[in-house]
DSSP file (Angstrom, degrees, kcal/mol; ACC not computed):
  #  RESIDUE AA STRUCTURE BP1 BP2  ACC     N-H-->O    O-->H-N    N-H-->O    O-->H-N    TCO  KAPPA ALPHA  PHI   PSI    X-CA   Y-CA   Z-CA
    1    1 A M              0   0    0      0, 0.0     2,-0.5     0, 0.0     0, 0.0   0.000 360.0 360.0 360.0 133.5   21.3   13.3  118.7
    2    2 A K        -     0   0    0      1,-0.0     2,-0.5     0, 0.0     0, 0.0  -0.706 360.0-146.9 -85.9 127.0   20.4   13.8  115.1
    3    3 A Q        -     0   0    0     -2,-0.5     2,-0.1     1,-0.0    -1,-0.0  -0.813  16.5-122.5 -99.4 135.1   19.4   10.8  113.2
    4    4 A E        -     0   0    0     -2,-0.5     2,-0.5     1,-0.1    -1,-0.0  -0.441  20.2-125.6 -71.2 146.5   20.2   10.5  109.5
    5    5 A Q        -     0   0    0     -2,-0.1    -1,-0.1     0, 0.0     3,-0.0  -0.802  24.1-160.5 -91.8 125.5   17.5   10.0  107.1
    6    6 A V        -     0   0    0     -2,-0.5     5,-0.1     2,-0.0     2,-0.0  -0.888  27.5-103.7-106.6 136.5   18.1    7.0  104.9
    7    7 A P    >>  -     0   0    0      0, 0.0     4,-2.1     0, 0.0     3,-0.5  -0.337  29.7-115.7 -56.3 141.5   16.2    6.7  101.5
    8    8 A A  H 3> S+     0   0    0      1,-0.3     4,-1.9     2,-0.2     5,-0.1   0.804 115.1  49.4 -48.3 -42.7   13.4    4.3  101.5
    9    9 A G  H 3> S+     0   0    0      1,-0.2     4,-1.4     2,-0.2    -1,-0.3   0.940 113.0  47.8 -62.7 -48.0   15.0    1.9   98.9
   10   10 A N  H <> S+     0   0    0     -3,-0.5     4,-2.2     2,-0.2    -2,-0.2   0.778 108.4  55.1 -62.4 -37.3   18.3    1.9  100.9
   11   11 A Q  H  X S+     0   0    0     -4,-2.1     4,-2.5     1,-0.2    -1,-0.2   0.918 108.1  48.4 -72.0 -40.9   16.5    1.2  104.3
   12   12 A S  H  X S+     0   0    0     -4,-1.9     4,-1.9    -5,-0.2    -1,-0.2   0.861 110.1  51.9 -66.0 -35.1   14.9   -1.8  102.9
   13   13 A N  H  X S+     0   0    0     -4,-1.4     4,-2.6     2,-0.2    -1,-0.2   0.887 110.7  49.4 -59.6 -45.5   18.2   -3.1  101.5
   14   14 A L  H  X S+     0   0    0     -4,-2.2     4,-2.7     1,-0.2    -2,-0.2   0.917 109.8  50.2 -66.2 -40.8   19.8   -2.6  104.9
   15   15 A Q  H  X S+     0   0    0     -4,-2.5     4,-2.2     2,-0.2    -1,-0.2   0.879 110.3  49.8 -61.3 -40.6   17.0   -4.5  106.6
   16   16 A E  H  X S+     0   0    0     -4,-1.9     4,-2.3     2,-0.2    -2,-0.2   0.880 110.9  49.9 -66.7 -40.8   17.3   -7.3  104.2
   17   17 A A  H  X S+     0   0    0     -4,-2.6     4,-2.7     2,-0.2    -2,-0.2   0.915 110.7  47.7 -55.7 -48.6   21.0   -7.4  104.8
   18   18 A A  H  X S+     0   0    0     -4,-2.7     4,-2.8     1,-0.2     5,-0.2   0.903 111.8  52.1 -66.5 -38.1   20.7   -7.5  108.5
   19   19 A Q  H  X S+     0   0    0     -4,-2.2     4,-2.6     2,-0.2     5,-0.2   0.949 110.7  47.6 -66.4 -42.4   18.0  -10.2  108.2
   20   20 A R  H  X S+     0   0    0     -4,-2.3     4,-2.6     1,-0.2    -2,-0.2   0.928 113.8  47.1 -54.8 -48.1   20.4  -12.3  106.0
   21   21 A E  H  X S+     0   0    0     -4,-2.7     4,-2.7     2,-0.2     5,-0.3   0.911 111.0  52.1 -62.8 -41.0   23.3  -11.8  108.5
   22   22 A R  H  X S+     0   0    0     -4,-2.8     4,-2.8     1,-0.2    -2,-0.2   0.958 111.1  46.4 -59.2 -51.2   21.0  -12.7  111.4
   23   23 A E  H  X S+     0   0    0     -4,-2.6     4,-2.5     2,-0.2    -1,-0.2   0.909 111.7  53.5 -52.0 -47.9   19.9  -16.0  109.6
   24   24 A Q  H  X S+     0   0    0     -4,-2.6     4,-2.6     1,-0.2    -1,-0.2   0.934 110.3  46.2 -59.2 -47.0   23.6  -16.7  108.9
   25   25 A L  H  X S+     0   0    0     -4,-2.7     4,-2.5     1,-0.2    -1,-0.2   0.851 109.6  52.3 -67.3 -36.3   24.5  -16.3  112.5
   26   26 A K  H  X S+     0   0    0     -4,-2.8     4,-2.0    -5,-0.3    -1,-0.2   0.894 109.3  51.3 -66.4 -35.7   21.6  -18.4  113.7
   27   27 A W  H  X S+     0   0    0     -4,-2.5     4,-2.3     2,-0.2    -2,-0.2   0.915 111.7  47.9 -64.4 -43.1   22.8  -21.2  111.3
   28   28 A E  H  X S+     0   0    0     -4,-2.6     4,-2.8     1,-0.2    -2,-0.2   0.904 112.1  48.8 -61.9 -37.9   26.5  -20.9  112.7
   29   29 A L  H  X S+     0   0    0     -4,-2.5     4,-1.8     2,-0.2    -1,-0.2   0.876 110.6  49.1 -73.7 -33.8   25.3  -21.0  116.2
   30   30 A F  H  X S+     0   0    0     -4,-2.0     4,-1.7     2,-0.2    -1,-0.2   0.900 114.0  49.3 -64.9 -41.1   23.0  -24.1  115.5
   31   31 A T  H  X S+     0   0    0     -4,-2.3     4,-2.6     2,-0.2    -2,-0.2   0.927 109.1  49.8 -54.5 -51.7   26.1  -25.7  113.8
   32   32 A A  H  X S+     0   0    0     -4,-2.8     4,-2.2     1,-0.3    -1,-0.2   0.847 109.9  50.5 -70.2 -32.1   28.3  -25.0  116.7
   33   33 A F  H  X S+     0   0    0     -4,-1.8     4,-2.1     2,-0.2    -1,-0.3   0.898 109.7  53.7 -71.5 -35.0   25.8  -26.5  119.3
   34   34 A G  H  X S+     0   0    0     -4,-1.7     4,-2.5     2,-0.2    -2,-0.2   0.949 109.5  46.2 -60.3 -52.2   25.6  -29.5  117.1
   35   35 A K  H  X S+     0   0    0     -4,-2.6     4,-2.7     1,-0.2     5,-0.2   0.879 111.5  51.2 -53.7 -45.9   29.4  -29.9  117.2
   36   36 A I  H  X S+     0   0    0     -4,-2.2     4,-2.7     2,-0.2    -1,-0.2   0.940 109.6  50.7 -57.8 -48.4   29.5  -29.3  120.8
   37   37 A E  H  X S+     0   0    0     -4,-2.1     4,-2.4     1,-0.2    -2,-0.2   0.944 111.3  48.3 -52.1 -55.9   26.9  -32.0  121.3
   38   38 A Q  H  X S+     0   0    0     -4,-2.5     4,-1.9     1,-0.2    -1,-0.2   0.887 112.2  49.1 -60.5 -41.2   28.9  -34.5  119.1
   39   39 A L  H  X S+     0   0    0     -4,-2.7     4,-2.3     2,-0.2    -1,-0.2   0.850 108.1  51.9 -65.8 -37.0   32.1  -33.8  120.9
   40   40 A E  H  X S+     0   0    0     -4,-2.7     4,-2.2    -5,-0.2    -2,-0.2   0.869 112.2  47.8 -68.7 -33.3   30.5  -34.2  124.4
   41   41 A Q  H  X S+     0   0    0     -4,-2.4     4,-2.0     2,-0.2    -2,-0.2   0.895 110.3  51.5 -65.2 -41.1   29.1  -37.7  123.2
   42   42 A E  H  X S+     0   0    0     -4,-1.9     4,-2.2    -5,-0.2    -2,-0.2   0.911 111.0  48.9 -62.3 -44.9   32.4  -38.6  121.8
   43   43 A L  H  X S+     0   0    0     -4,-2.3     4,-2.3     1,-0.2    -2,-0.2   0.895 110.3  50.9 -63.6 -43.7   34.0  -37.7  125.2
   44   44 A A  H  X S+     0   0    0     -4,-2.2     4,-1.8     2,-0.2    -1,-0.2   0.860 110.8  47.9 -57.6 -38.7   31.5  -39.7  127.1
   45   45 A E  H  X S+     0   0    0     -4,-2.0     4,-2.3     2,-0.2    -2,-0.2   0.899 113.2  47.5 -70.5 -38.8   32.1  -42.7  124.9
   46   46 A R  H  X S+     0   0    0     -4,-2.2     4,-3.0     2,-0.2     5,-0.2   0.917 111.9  49.8 -69.8 -41.9   35.9  -42.5  125.3
   47   47 A Q  H  X S+     0   0    0     -4,-2.3     4,-2.0     2,-0.2    -1,-0.2   0.869 111.7  49.2 -68.3 -36.4   35.7  -42.0  129.1
   48   48 A A  H  X S+     0   0    0     -4,-1.8     4,-2.4     2,-0.2    -1,-0.2   0.903 111.9  49.6 -62.4 -42.9   33.4  -45.1  129.3
   49   49 A L  H  X S+     0   0    0     -4,-2.3     4,-2.3     1,-0.2    -2,-0.2   0.909 111.8  47.3 -67.4 -40.6   35.8  -47.0  127.2
   50   50 A L  H  X S+     0   0    0     -4,-3.0     4,-2.4     2,-0.2    -1,-0.2   0.843 108.1  54.6 -58.4 -38.0   38.7  -46.0  129.4
   51   51 A G  H  X S+     0   0    0     -4,-2.0     4,-2.3     2,-0.2    -2,-0.2   0.941 108.4  50.2 -63.8 -46.3   36.8  -46.8  132.5
   52   52 A H  H  X S+     0   0    0     -4,-2.4     4,-0.7     1,-0.2    -2,-0.2   0.946 108.7  53.0 -55.3 -46.5   36.3  -50.4  131.1
   53   53 A I  H >< S+     0   0    0     -4,-2.3     3,-0.7     1,-0.2     6,-0.3   0.915 111.1  45.0 -61.1 -44.1   39.9  -50.7  130.3
   54   54 A Y  H 3< S+     0   0    0     -4,-2.4    -1,-0.2     1,-0.2    -2,-0.2   0.828 113.2  49.9 -69.2 -27.8   40.9  -49.8  133.8
   55   55 A A  H 3< S+     0   0    0     -4,-2.3    -1,-0.2    -5,-0.2    -2,-0.2   0.511  90.4 108.9 -83.0  -7.0   38.4  -52.0  135.4
   56   56 A S  S <X S-     0   0    0     -4,-0.7     4,-1.7    -3,-0.7     5,-0.1  -0.311  75.0-125.8 -74.5 156.5   39.5  -55.0  133.2
   57   57 A S  H  > S+     0   0    0      1,-0.2     4,-3.1     2,-0.2     5,-0.3   0.884 111.3  56.8 -65.4 -38.3   41.4  -58.1  134.6
   58   58 A S  H  > S+     0   0    0      1,-0.2     4,-1.2     2,-0.2    -1,-0.2   0.872 105.7  49.9 -72.0 -27.0   44.2  -57.6  132.1
   59   59 A W  H  > S+     0   0    0     -6,-0.3     4,-0.5     2,-0.2    -1,-0.2   0.922 115.1  43.6 -63.4 -47.5   44.8  -54.0  133.2
   60   60 A R  H >< S+     0   0    0     -4,-1.7     3,-1.2     1,-0.2    -2,-0.2   0.944 114.4  51.6 -65.8 -45.6   45.0  -55.1  136.9
   61   61 A L  H 3< S+     0   0    0     -4,-3.1     4,-0.3     1,-0.3    -1,-0.2   0.780 110.0  47.2 -60.0 -30.6   47.1  -58.1  135.9
   62   62 A T  H 3X S+     0   0    0     -4,-1.2     4,-2.8    -5,-0.3    -1,-0.3   0.477  83.0  98.4 -98.2   0.5   49.6  -56.1  134.0
   63   63 A A  H <X S+     0   0    0     -3,-1.2     4,-2.4    -4,-0.5     5,-0.2   0.924  83.0  50.1 -52.0 -50.5   50.0  -53.4  136.7
   64   64 A P  H  > S+     0   0    0      0, 0.0     4,-2.4     0, 0.0    -1,-0.2   0.890 109.5  53.0 -60.2 -37.2   53.2  -54.9  138.1
   65   65 A L  H  > S+     0   0    0     -4,-0.3     4,-3.1     2,-0.2    -2,-0.2   0.950 109.4  48.8 -53.6 -51.3   54.7  -55.1  134.5
   66   66 A R  H  X S+     0   0    0     -4,-2.8     4,-2.6     1,-0.2    -1,-0.2   0.909 110.6  51.0 -64.2 -37.5   53.9  -51.5  134.0
   67   67 A A  H  X S+     0   0    0     -4,-2.4     4,-2.1    -5,-0.2    -1,-0.2   0.887 110.9  46.3 -63.1 -38.4   55.5  -50.7  137.2
   68   68 A V  H  X S+     0   0    0     -4,-2.4     4,-3.1     2,-0.2     5,-0.3   0.970 112.0  52.8 -68.5 -46.5   58.7  -52.6  136.5
   69   69 A A  H  X S+     0   0    0     -4,-3.1     4,-2.5     1,-0.2    -2,-0.2   0.912 111.3  47.6 -54.4 -45.0   58.8  -51.0  132.9
   70   70 A T  H  X S+     0   0    0     -4,-2.6     4,-1.4     1,-0.2    -1,-0.2   0.871 112.6  47.3 -67.9 -33.5   58.6  -47.6  134.5
   71   71 A S  H  X S+     0   0    0     -4,-2.1     4,-1.8     2,-0.2    -2,-0.2   0.884 111.9  50.9 -66.2 -39.3   61.3  -48.3  137.1
   72   72 A A  H  X S+     0   0    0     -4,-3.1     4,-2.9     1,-0.2     5,-0.3   0.912 105.9  54.6 -63.9 -42.7   63.5  -49.7  134.3
   73   73 A A  H  X S+     0   0    0     -4,-2.5     4,-2.0    -5,-0.3    -1,-0.2   0.911 109.2  48.3 -57.4 -38.6   63.0  -46.6  132.4
   74   74 A Y  H  < S+     0   0    0     -4,-1.4     7,-0.4     2,-0.2    -1,-0.2   0.870 111.8  51.1 -65.9 -37.3   64.2  -44.6  135.5
   75   75 A L  H  < S+     0   0    0     -4,-1.8    -2,-0.2     1,-0.2    -1,-0.2   0.910 113.5  43.1 -71.0 -40.1   67.2  -47.0  135.7
   76   76 A V  H  < S+     0   0    0     -4,-2.9    -1,-0.2     1,-0.3    -2,-0.2   0.841 127.2  31.6 -70.1 -36.3   68.1  -46.4  132.0
   77   77 A R    >X  +     0   0    0     -4,-2.0     3,-1.3    -5,-0.3     4,-1.3  -0.764  67.6 175.3-125.4  80.7   67.5  -42.7  132.2
   78   78 A P  H 3> S+     0   0    0      0, 0.0     4,-3.4     0, 0.0     5,-0.3   0.823  78.9  65.4 -65.2 -25.7   68.5  -41.6  135.7
   79   79 A R  H 3> S+     0   0    0      1,-0.2     4,-2.0     2,-0.2     5,-0.2   0.865  99.7  54.1 -59.3 -31.5   67.9  -37.9  134.8
   80   80 A K  H <> S+     0   0    0     -3,-1.3     4,-2.1     2,-0.2    -1,-0.2   0.944 111.7  43.0 -60.0 -53.6   64.3  -38.9  134.3
   81   81 A L  H  X S+     0   0    0     -4,-1.3     4,-2.8    -7,-0.4     5,-0.2   0.921 112.7  51.2 -58.6 -48.9   64.1  -40.3  137.8
   82   82 A L  H  X S+     0   0    0     -4,-3.4     4,-2.5     1,-0.2    -1,-0.2   0.865 110.5  50.8 -63.8 -36.6   66.0  -37.4  139.3
   83   83 A A  H  X S+     0   0    0     -4,-2.0     4,-2.0    -5,-0.3    -1,-0.2   0.872 111.6  47.9 -70.2 -33.2   63.5  -34.9  137.5
   84   84 A A  H  X S+     0   0    0     -4,-2.1     4,-2.0     2,-0.2    -2,-0.2   0.968 115.1  43.3 -70.9 -50.2   60.5  -36.8  138.9
   85   85 A L  H  X S+     0   0    0     -4,-2.8     4,-2.5     1,-0.2    -2,-0.2   0.882 116.1  49.7 -60.2 -41.3   62.0  -36.9  142.5
   86   86 A A  H  X S+     0   0    0     -4,-2.5     4,-2.7    -5,-0.2    -1,-0.2   0.886 108.3  50.9 -72.5 -36.3   63.0  -33.2  142.3
   87   87 A S  H  X S+     0   0    0     -4,-2.0     4,-1.9    -5,-0.2    -1,-0.2   0.921 114.4  45.2 -63.1 -38.5   59.7  -31.9  141.0
   88   88 A R  H  X S+     0   0    0     -4,-2.0     4,-2.1     1,-0.2    -2,-0.2   0.922 114.9  47.4 -68.8 -37.6   57.9  -33.8  143.9
   89   89 A G  H  X S+     0   0    0     -4,-2.5     4,-2.8     2,-0.2    -2,-0.2   0.856 108.8  55.0 -61.6 -37.7   60.5  -32.5  146.3
   90   90 A A  H  X S+     0   0    0     -4,-2.7     4,-2.2     2,-0.2    -1,-0.2   0.923 108.9  49.0 -58.9 -46.4   60.1  -28.9  144.8
   91   91 A V  H  X S+     0   0    0     -4,-1.9     4,-2.0     1,-0.2    -2,-0.2   0.892 114.1  43.2 -61.9 -45.1   56.4  -29.1  145.5
   92   92 A V  H  X S+     0   0    0     -4,-2.1     4,-2.5     1,-0.2     8,-0.2   0.911 111.6  56.0 -68.3 -39.7   56.8  -30.2  149.1
   93   93 A A  H  < S+     0   0    0     -4,-2.8     7,-0.3     1,-0.2    -2,-0.2   0.874 110.9  45.6 -63.4 -36.6   59.7  -27.7  149.6
   94   94 A T  H  < S+     0   0    0     -4,-2.2    -1,-0.2     1,-0.2    -2,-0.2   0.925 115.3  43.9 -71.9 -46.6   57.3  -24.8  148.6
   95   95 A R  H  < S+     0   0    0     -4,-2.0    -2,-0.2     1,-0.2    -1,-0.2   0.860 119.4  42.0 -72.3 -35.1   54.3  -25.9  150.6
   96   96 A Y     X  -     0   0    0     -4,-2.5     4,-2.1    -5,-0.1     3,-0.2  -0.905  60.6-171.1-120.5  97.7   56.4  -26.7  153.8
   97   97 A P  H  > S+     0   0    0      0, 0.0     4,-2.1     0, 0.0    -1,-0.1   0.864  88.7  52.0 -62.5 -36.1   59.1  -24.2  154.8
   98   98 A R  H  > S+     0   0    0      1,-0.2     4,-1.7     2,-0.2     5,-0.2   0.892 111.1  48.2 -64.4 -35.2   60.5  -26.6  157.6
   99   99 A T  H  > S+     0   0    0     -3,-0.2     4,-3.2     2,-0.2    -1,-0.2   0.899 106.9  55.2 -72.0 -38.2   60.7  -29.4  155.2
  100  100 A R  H  X S+     0   0    0     -4,-2.1     4,-3.0    -7,-0.3    -1,-0.2   0.898 107.1  51.7 -59.6 -41.7   62.4  -27.2  152.7
  101  101 A T  H  X S+     0   0    0     -4,-2.1     4,-2.1     1,-0.2    -1,-0.2   0.920 110.8  47.6 -58.9 -46.6   65.1  -26.4  155.5
  102  102 A T  H  X S+     0   0    0     -4,-1.7     4,-2.4     2,-0.2     5,-0.2   0.929 112.3  50.3 -71.2 -45.5   65.6  -30.2  156.0
  103  103 A I  H  X S+     0   0    0     -4,-3.2     4,-2.7     1,-0.2    -2,-0.2   0.961 111.9  46.7 -56.2 -50.5   65.9  -30.8  152.2
  104  104 A L  H  X S+     0   0    0     -4,-3.0     4,-1.0     1,-0.2    -1,-0.2   0.869 110.9  50.5 -62.5 -36.9   68.4  -28.1  151.7
  105  105 A A  H  X S+     0   0    0     -4,-2.1     4,-0.7     2,-0.2    -1,-0.2   0.802 110.8  50.1 -69.4 -28.6   70.4  -29.3  154.7
  106  106 A G  H >X S+     0   0    0     -4,-2.4     4,-0.7     2,-0.2     3,-0.6   0.878 109.8  51.8 -67.5 -40.9   70.4  -32.9  153.3
  107  107 A L  H 3< S+     0   0    0     -4,-2.7     7,-0.4     1,-0.3    -2,-0.2   0.689  98.9  63.1 -72.5 -15.5   71.5  -31.6  149.9
  108  108 A D  H 3< S+     0   0    0     -4,-1.0    -1,-0.3     1,-0.2    -2,-0.2   0.826 100.9  54.2 -68.4 -32.3   74.4  -29.7  151.5
  109  109 A R  H << S+     0   0    0     -4,-0.7    -2,-0.2    -3,-0.6    -1,-0.2   0.776 112.6  43.9 -71.4 -25.0   75.6  -33.2  152.5
  110  110 A F    >X  +     0   0    0     -4,-0.7     4,-2.6     1,-0.2     3,-0.7  -0.652  66.2 170.7-123.4  74.8   75.5  -34.3  148.9
  111  111 A P  H 3> S+     0   0    0      0, 0.0     4,-2.7     0, 0.0     5,-0.2   0.882  77.8  55.9 -56.8 -38.0   77.0  -31.5  146.8
  112  112 A S  H 3> S+     0   0    0      1,-0.2     4,-1.7     2,-0.2     5,-0.1   0.895 108.8  45.2 -63.1 -40.0   77.1  -33.6  143.6
  113  113 A V  H <> S+     0   0    0     -3,-0.7     4,-2.5     2,-0.2     5,-0.3   0.896 113.9  51.7 -71.8 -41.3   73.4  -34.4  143.8
  114  114 A K  H  X S+     0   0    0     -4,-2.6     4,-1.9    -7,-0.4    -2,-0.2   0.920 110.8  47.4 -60.1 -43.1   72.7  -30.6  144.6
  115  115 A E  H  X S+     0   0    0     -4,-2.7     4,-2.5    -5,-0.2    -1,-0.2   0.802 110.1  52.2 -68.4 -33.7   74.8  -29.6  141.6
  116  116 A A  H  X>S+     0   0    0     -4,-1.7     4,-2.7    -5,-0.2     5,-0.9   0.943 110.7  49.0 -71.6 -47.0   72.9  -32.2  139.3
  117  117 A L  I  <>S+     0   0    0     -4,-2.5     5,-2.1     3,-0.2     9,-0.2   0.897 112.7  48.6 -57.0 -41.9   69.6  -30.7  140.5
  118  118 A R  I  <5S+     0   0    0     -4,-1.9    -2,-0.2    -5,-0.3    -1,-0.2   0.974 120.3  34.1 -61.7 -53.1   70.9  -27.2  139.7
  119  119 A R  I  <5S+     0   0    0     -4,-2.5    -2,-0.2    -5,-0.1    -3,-0.2   0.884 129.5  21.4 -68.2 -48.4   72.2  -28.0  136.3
  120  120 A V  I  <5S+     0   0    0     -4,-2.7    -3,-0.2    -5,-0.2    -2,-0.1   0.921 121.1  31.6 -99.3 -51.5   69.9  -30.5  134.9
  121  121 A V  I   <S+     0   0    0     -5,-0.9    -3,-0.1     1,-0.2    -4,-0.1   0.946 124.4   0.5 -85.8 -53.5   66.5  -30.6  136.5
  122  122 A M     >< +     0   0    0     -5,-2.1     4,-2.9     1,-0.1     5,-0.3  -0.496  55.7 167.3-140.6  70.3   65.3  -27.3  137.7
  123  123 A P  H  > S+     0   0    0      0, 0.0     4,-1.1     0, 0.0    -1,-0.1   0.878  82.7  48.4 -55.1 -36.8   67.7  -24.4  137.2
  124  124 A S  H  4 S+     0   0    0      1,-0.2     4,-0.3     2,-0.2    -2,-0.1   0.902 117.0  40.6 -72.4 -38.0   65.1  -21.7  138.1
  125  125 A L  H  4 S+     0   0    0     -3,-0.2     3,-0.5     1,-0.2    -1,-0.2   0.844 120.0  44.3 -77.6 -35.8   63.9  -23.4  141.3
  126  126 A V  H >< S+     0   0    0     -4,-2.9     3,-1.8    -9,-0.2     4,-0.3   0.601  87.8  90.3 -86.6  -9.7   67.4  -24.5  142.5
  127  127 A A  T 3< S+     0   0    0     -4,-1.1     3,-0.4    -5,-0.3    -1,-0.2   0.848  92.8  39.7 -55.0 -36.4   69.2  -21.3  141.7
  128  128 A D  T 3  S+     0   0    0     -3,-0.5    -1,-0.3    -4,-0.3    -2,-0.1   0.239  87.6  99.4 -97.8  13.7   68.5  -19.8  145.1
  129  129 A W    <   +     0   0    0     -3,-1.8     2,-0.2   -15,-0.1    -1,-0.2   0.665  65.6  83.1 -74.9 -18.4   69.2  -23.1  147.1
  130  130 A S  S    S-     0   0    0     -3,-0.4     3,-0.1    -4,-0.3   -26,-0.0  -0.598  92.8-103.2 -88.6 148.9   72.7  -22.2  148.1
  131  131 A A        -     0   0    0     -2,-0.2    -1,-0.1     1,-0.1    -2,-0.1  -0.431  45.4 -98.0 -69.0 143.9   73.3  -19.9  151.1
  132  132 A P        -     0   0    0      0, 0.0     2,-0.8     0, 0.0    -1,-0.1  -0.355  37.0-107.0 -63.7 143.2   74.0  -16.4  150.2
  133  133 A D        -     0   0    0     -3,-0.1     2,-0.5     2,-0.0    -3,-0.0  -0.600  45.0-176.0 -73.2 107.0   77.7  -15.4  150.2
  134  134 A V        -     0   0    0     -2,-0.8     2,-1.2    -3,-0.0     3,-0.1  -0.922  24.5-141.2-113.2 133.4   78.1  -13.3  153.3
  135  135 A D    >   +     0   0    0     -2,-0.5     3,-0.7     1,-0.2    -2,-0.0  -0.769  22.6 178.2 -91.2  95.3   81.3  -11.5  154.3
  136  136 A Y  T 3   +     0   0    0     -2,-1.2    -1,-0.2     1,-0.2    -2,-0.0   0.615  68.7  75.6 -77.4 -10.1   81.3  -12.0  158.0
  137  137 A A  T 3  S+     0   0    0     -3,-0.1     2,-0.8     2,-0.1    -1,-0.2   0.893  79.6  78.4 -66.3 -33.6   84.6  -10.3  158.3
  138  138 A E  S <  S-     0   0    0     -3,-0.7     2,-0.3     1,-0.0    -1,-0.1  -0.640  82.8-143.9 -74.5 112.5   83.0   -6.9  157.8
  139  139 A Q        -     0   0    0     -2,-0.8     2,-0.3     1,-0.1    -2,-0.1  -0.599  11.1-119.6 -88.5 142.3   81.3   -6.1  161.2
  140  140 A M        -     0   0    0     -2,-0.3     2,-0.3     3,-0.0    -1,-0.1  -0.598  31.0-161.7 -75.8 131.0   78.0   -4.3  161.4
  141  141 A T    >>  -     0   0    0     -2,-0.3     3,-0.7     1,-0.1     4,-0.6  -0.776  30.9-116.5-109.3 159.5   78.2   -1.0  163.3
  142  142 A L  G >4 S+     0   0    0     -2,-0.3     3,-0.9     1,-0.2     8,-0.1   0.829 115.2  60.0 -60.7 -32.0   75.4    1.0  164.7
  143  143 A E  G 34 S+     0   0    0      1,-0.2    -1,-0.2     7,-0.0     7,-0.1   0.801 100.3  55.6 -64.7 -30.3   76.1    3.8  162.3
  144  144 A K  G <4 S+     0   0    0     -3,-0.7    -1,-0.2     2,-0.1    -2,-0.2   0.674  90.8  92.1 -77.1 -14.7   75.5    1.5  159.4
  145  145 A L  S << S-     0   0    0     -3,-0.9     5,-0.0    -4,-0.6    -3,-0.0  -0.500  84.6-108.8 -83.1 148.8   72.0    0.6  160.6
  146  146 A P     >  -     0   0    0      0, 0.0     4,-2.3     0, 0.0     3,-0.3  -0.307  37.3-103.7 -63.4 158.8   69.0    2.5  159.4
  147  147 A P  H  > S+     0   0    0      0, 0.0     4,-2.1     0, 0.0     5,-0.2   0.871 121.0  51.9 -58.4 -40.8   67.4    4.7  162.1
  148  148 A S  H  > S+     0   0    0      1,-0.2     4,-1.7     2,-0.2     5,-0.1   0.871 109.3  50.8 -67.6 -30.5   64.5    2.4  162.8
  149  149 A A  H  > S+     0   0    0     -3,-0.3     4,-1.9     2,-0.2    -1,-0.2   0.849 109.4  51.8 -66.4 -37.3   66.9   -0.5  163.3
  150  150 A R  H  X S+     0   0    0     -4,-2.3     4,-2.7     2,-0.2    -2,-0.2   0.909 107.8  50.9 -64.9 -37.8   68.9    1.6  165.7
  151  151 A F  H  X S+     0   0    0     -4,-2.1     4,-1.9     1,-0.2    -2,-0.2   0.902 111.2  47.6 -65.7 -40.5   65.8    2.4  167.7
  152  152 A I  H  X S+     0   0    0     -4,-1.7     4,-2.2     2,-0.2    -1,-0.2   0.870 110.9  52.7 -69.3 -32.4   64.9   -1.3  167.9
  153  153 A Y  H  X S+     0   0    0     -4,-1.9     4,-2.1     2,-0.2    -2,-0.2   0.937 109.6  47.2 -67.9 -45.4   68.3   -2.2  169.0
  154  154 A S  H  X S+     0   0    0     -4,-2.7     4,-1.6     2,-0.2    -1,-0.2   0.828 110.1  52.9 -68.2 -28.6   68.3    0.4  171.8
  155  155 A E  H  X S+     0   0    0     -4,-1.9     4,-1.3     2,-0.2    -2,-0.2   0.946 113.2  46.4 -63.8 -48.3   64.8   -0.8  173.0
  156  156 A L  H  X S+     0   0    0     -4,-2.2     4,-0.7     1,-0.2    -2,-0.2   0.833 111.3  48.9 -70.2 -30.5   66.3   -4.4  173.1
  157  157 A V  H >< S+     0   0    0     -4,-2.1     3,-0.5     1,-0.2    -1,-0.2   0.863 107.5  56.0 -73.3 -32.3   69.5   -3.4  174.9
  158  158 A D  H 3< S+     0   0    0     -4,-1.6    -2,-0.2     1,-0.2    -1,-0.2   0.789 105.6  52.0 -66.8 -24.6   67.5   -1.5  177.4
  159  159 A Q  H 3< S+     0   0    0     -4,-1.3    -1,-0.2    -5,-0.1    -2,-0.2   0.677  86.8 102.1 -82.7 -16.9   65.5   -4.7  178.2
  160  160 A L  S << S-     0   0    0     -4,-0.7     2,-0.1    -3,-0.5     3,-0.0  -0.396  84.7-107.2 -71.9 143.2   68.7   -6.9  178.8
  161  161 A P        -     0   0    0      0, 0.0     2,-0.4     0, 0.0    -1,-0.1  -0.432  44.4 -93.9 -70.5 150.8   69.4   -7.5  182.5
  162  162 A D    >   -     0   0    0      1,-0.1     3,-1.1    -2,-0.1    -4,-0.0  -0.563  27.2-144.3 -75.6 122.3   72.4   -5.4  183.7
  163  163 A K  T 3  S+     0   0    0     -2,-0.4    -1,-0.1     1,-0.3     0, 0.0   0.801  97.2  62.7 -59.5 -31.4   75.7   -7.5  183.5
  164  164 A S  T 3  S+     0   0    0      2,-0.1    -1,-0.3    -3,-0.0    -2,-0.0   0.863  91.3  74.8 -69.6 -34.9   77.0   -5.9  186.6
  165  165 A S    <         0   0    0     -3,-1.1     0, 0.0     1,-0.1     0, 0.0  -0.456 360.0 360.0 -79.9 155.0   74.1   -7.2  188.8
  166  166 A P              0   0    0      0, 0.0    -1,-0.1     0, 0.0    -3,-0.1   0.501 360.0 360.0 -84.9 360.0   74.2  -10.8  189.8
């Protein structure tokens, strides 16, 4: 690879510019580390203050009042309660498929609640909660099955006990 020759005067100017830029970057890095240290100290102070607040008697004594206020907010705004319950239910339903089935069966008994969940709370999660519309009048025939399914069907039929024998 061919290296270009830089005149001596320009080369010293380039070195000086690089040195100035290096010094500027060192200064910015030093300033950033100082800011990080300051923010970490602020965070530690605030966490300590919050710890003192949570450990205080007044915080513990007002816990029932805060619980009543939260419950009252849910009564005043039932959609908020519905949203909180639905989000917890959605988490449980996604983690545990059997529980999801139970929840869906329960919601089928209360269509108005199911509809409220669908419209208001979580349209994206509740959109698939209804059973798919299946036309059971149209009977499936072997000809409509793909070849792999027909093979599996024939294997299963061969394994069935013969109806003519007792």
